[in-house]
N, C-alpha and C positions, 0 to 999 in steps of 0.2 A: 513418351511410349510407343506411338504408334509409327513414328519415323521408323523409329531402331528395330520395331518387328518386322515392316517393311523391307529395311534393310537386312537383315538376317534374313527373312524369308528369298532375298535376291540373289545373297550369297549362293544358300542351300540349291537355288533353282539354278544356281549359272555350273554349279560344282556338278551337279546331277546330270545335267543337259550335257557336259562335256563328254559323259562314258554313256552314251545314246547306245545300247546293243543292237546288232542287227536284228531283224523281223525273225530272219531265217536261220532255221537248224544250224551248227554248225560242227564239222565232222573233224576228228583229231582224235590223234591215240593220246594228247600230252594228260596227265593227272590235270594239269592247271594251263590258261592258255590265255594270251590277251594281245590283239594286234588294233595299233593304234594308227592316226595319220601324225607325221612328225609338229606341222606346225600348229595344229591346234589342241593337236591332242584328243580329239576324236576318237573314240573305240567305235570302230567298226564290227568286230567281232570278240566275243569273249567267252569262257567255258569253266566255271569254277575260278574263277580268277583271282580272290581275295583268300584264299588257304594258304597259311602259312606254310612251307616249305624249305629245304635246303637247296642254294642253287650251284653249289659247287664252284669253279673259276668264272662263271658270270660275275661272282664278286666282282675281278679284277675291271669290270666297267668303274665302279663306285671307286678304287685305287686308283684308278689312273686317272680320272677326272679330276679327283681328290689333290694328286701329285701337281696337275698341269695348275690348276688355281690357286696353291698354295708354295708355287715355286715362283720364283722372280727370275730366273736365269736356266732353263730346260738344258744350254750347253755346259754347264755346270759339271765338274767332274768328281766323281765319285769313289771311296775306297770301298772296296765290299767287305766288310766284317767276317768275321767266321761264325757269325749266328746265322748269317745267310747263304752256306757252304752245307750242300747236302740235305737240304730242304725236303722232305717226302715229297713224291707226287714228279709232275713235269717239270724240266729245265733246261736251261741252257749251258748248263755246268759251270759256273762262276768259280773263280778260285778266288784263297782269301787273299786281301791286299791287290787284289788285281784292278783296276781304274778305268773307270766308263763314263761316259757322261750319261746325263739323268733322260736326255732323248734317247739315248742308245735301248737303255734298259728298259723305259716304257715299251717300245720297240718288241724288246722280248719277253715282256711282259703280255703285250697285248695279241703276238702272232701264233707267240711259242708257247703261252702260256704258263712261263718260267715261274714257280714257286719264289724260288733264289731271287730273283729280279724283285718280288713282290716286296718280300723282306728290305734289300738293300731301300729298294725307293719308301716304304715307310721309314725307312731310321734314317734316312737325306731330308726326311722333311722334319719329324719327332724325334725326342728321344729314345721311345720306346714304342712298343707297338698298341699296346694299350692306348696311348693317347692318341697316334694315328688313327685306332679306332673310335675313338672320340668325333675326329675330325669326320673319317667317312660318313657316320649317323647325322651330323650338321650336312653335308651335301647331302645326302641322300634326302633329308626331311628340306632342305632348299629346292628339291626338285618335287616334290610333292607328296614325297614318301611317306604313309603314315602307318604302313605295319610291317614293318621293317628294323633287322637290328643285328649290326655288324662286328664283330669281335676280333678278325684276323683279314689281313688285306688279300688272302690268296684264295681263300674258300675251302679250306682241307675242314672236314666235317668239326661242326661244335655245335652242341643242341641250342647253344644260345643266338647259333648265328644263321639268320632266318630271311626269306622274304617270301612277296607274292610276286605273281606275273604282271598284277596292276602295277605294284611298286618296280618292280623293275623294269617293265614297258616306259613308266613317267623319267627313272633314272636314265635311261637309255636315250630317252628323246632328248633328254635336259644336254647330257653328255654331247651326242652328235652336232647340236648346235654350236658346240668351241669348234671351231676348226682347225684345232691341232690334234684334239682328238679324231676326229672324221677325218683327217688326213692319215693318220696311223692305221685305224682300223680297217681303212679301204687299200691299201699296202696288203702286193700278197707276196712280196719279200726284201727282206732287207739283210744289208752286209753289215758288219761294226768290227773292230778291233778284237784280236783273240790272243790273250797275253803268255808270250814263250811259243808264237808259233809263226811260221812265215806267210802265213795265209791267214785271210778274213774269219771272222765265223759268219753263217749265213743262218739266216732263220726265217722260215716259211710259216706263212699262215695256214692254220687248221682250220677256218672257214670255209669252206667248198661252197657256201653260197656265192663266194665273190668270181665261181668259175663256173655256176654250174646256172645261175639264175641270173636272166637279162633283167640288168639295171643294179644286181647286187653290190650294196658297199659296205657292207659290216656284217656283226659288230664281234660276237665273242660268243664262245664253245665253254662247252664245261661237263665234267662226269667225275661222282665219286659213287660209291657203292648205294652209299643212303641215300642221295641226290637224284641218282639214275643221270642220265643223257638229257641236258640242259643247252639249250640254244635262244641267243638274243639275236635274230636278225633282222638285216635293213635292206629297201631295196629302194630305188627314186626311176619313173619315169613320169615322160611328161609335167616336169613340175610339184611331182608329188612324192615324196617320202612314207612311207608305212615302215612302221618297224614291228617285229613280232616275237612274242614270247612263248618258248614252250619249255615246260617244267616236267621233269622224268618223263619224257617220250622216248623211244624206242626209235622210232622212225625221223628223228629231230629235221633232219633237214629237208625230208619228203613231207613231213605234214608244215613247215615253214614255207616252203616251197606255193603248195597248192594253196594256203591262206594268204599268202600276199598275191599270188596269180589273181584270184578271186577279187580280192581287193582291186586289184586293177581292171579289173573287169568292171565290176561295180561302183565304183566312184571313182571321183575326178576332183580336183582343185579348181573352184568357180569361183570368180570373183562376185560375192553378195554388196559390195558397196566401194565407190567409183573415189578416188581421194577429190577429187575435185567436184565430185556431191557438196552442194552448202545448204547452211540453216542459217536463220537471222535470227541474233540476241538483240533485247532492247538496251538501247544507251541514253541516259539521262544526263543532261547538260552537255550534247555535244552538237558537234554542226551536225552529225548526220542521228537519225532517233535509231537507228540499228546498225551493228557490226557484224558481217561474214565469219563464221565459221565452218571447218568441213576436218574431216578425221586427216592424220598427217600421213596416212598410206594406202593403197588402196587395200579392201579386206577380200578375203578368201577362206574358204570352208570347204571341205570336203564334202561332197552330195553325189546322192544318186540319180539320176534321169527322171526328172520330173518334179525333186525334191524343190528346186528352182523357184518354181510358181509359189510355192508354198512361204517362202521367204519373206519378212516382213522388219522395216525399219522402225525403228520410233527412236526422237531426237528427244533428250532433255537439255534444253536451253535457260533451266529456270533461274540463272545467273544474272546478278544486277551490275549493271558496268554504269562506272558514273565517267564523263571524259575529264581527261584525256586516257584514251584506250591506245595498245599496242600491237603488232602483228604476231601471233606466236602466244597467246595468254590463252589458260585452258578457260574453258568455255561452258564447258558443261561431257555429255556421254551421249554416243549412238550406240543403242541395243539394235541385237542383229537375230531375231526368232525364227524359228523353222515350224508351222502350224501353232502358234504360239506357245513357244518354248524356248526360254532364252536358252541361247549357244553362247554367247559373250559382248562383250562390252569393249566399246574403246575411247578413247577420250575423243573431244573436239577442242579445236583452238581456232584462234581467230585470225585471218587471214588477211583483212587489213586493219590500221589505223581510223583511230575518229578523233580530231581535235576538238578540245574545248575552243568555245567562243573566245574571239578576240574581240580587245574592248573596244572595237568598231562594229563588230558583230552585235554586241550588246547594246549598243549607244542606236543603232538601227532598228533594233527590236522596240526600243523604248518609243521611239520617235513613232514608231507603228501602231504602238499600242494607245499613245497619242492622238494621231492621226485617225483610230476608229473608235475611240471617246469622243 
């Protein structure tokens, strides 16, 4: 029971510490806002971040990553169904029976916010919108969202269609780790075929962050009367990417720009543990009494100046090995703490092997014991 309680407390502590807010007040016009770092999901700033709100076309972040993860061939050509023609709101003016590649429709979805593209994409993955919405909700949960519900792929208002700034930031962070998604949302201009025209269809990205903010590389705008102006923005400088979500925010580009600029001034991604750091684990009945282990990669975390002095590493290597052992075996974990608060943990793996004693080794051991006696 004690072990179970300790495990639960560790999980709770780890979850809470990943969302450590800034101690300084945050200035924003948004009804709800959250900014996090993309690798670790550490929350740098937040305001009213768990309030359930409509999010308009930022919904399409979930739509796009759901399609990408559930489609084996993004070059597959699909036919536009009548159901997708004339969908309310923003559009790239698809025609019934027009044939386009799924990848083209993803660009139309994310750059020009085509609601018609959203419907075609949903129906290219599932037989109906309801089934696709279920897939969207599964995607959101994998990303860590806990207070969201999606009922359509485009974000037109529905009382049962909602998210939070925290959830949307986690979803965006998850999506930006996919190279196809990352490439799409960072594109400013894209061309694709246009049925019955002697020129291509050109779609332009509505996200001004790409042109106005140093390092801006995504992600998605949104607007409905119910949701107000919404923006999920992303920028990367000096190896650190931050993602900012503002919901129902009049000056959405200005707010996101100011918050991201502040984040880059106050935080940097710093190495907290080198992959060459080694720890030892006992080995029974081996030629050596211990085996060395280390994390599989360098470990980084976004820190303010001075916080690195309060980082502590604790290795848990209580696993018992019996020879022979091989390099690459899981050997425990390392905890990274800031001011004794758990930030995250990483697995440790053996980096060398330990052989069991040979017949001659065993014989030599017996002889030595006789000699002592």
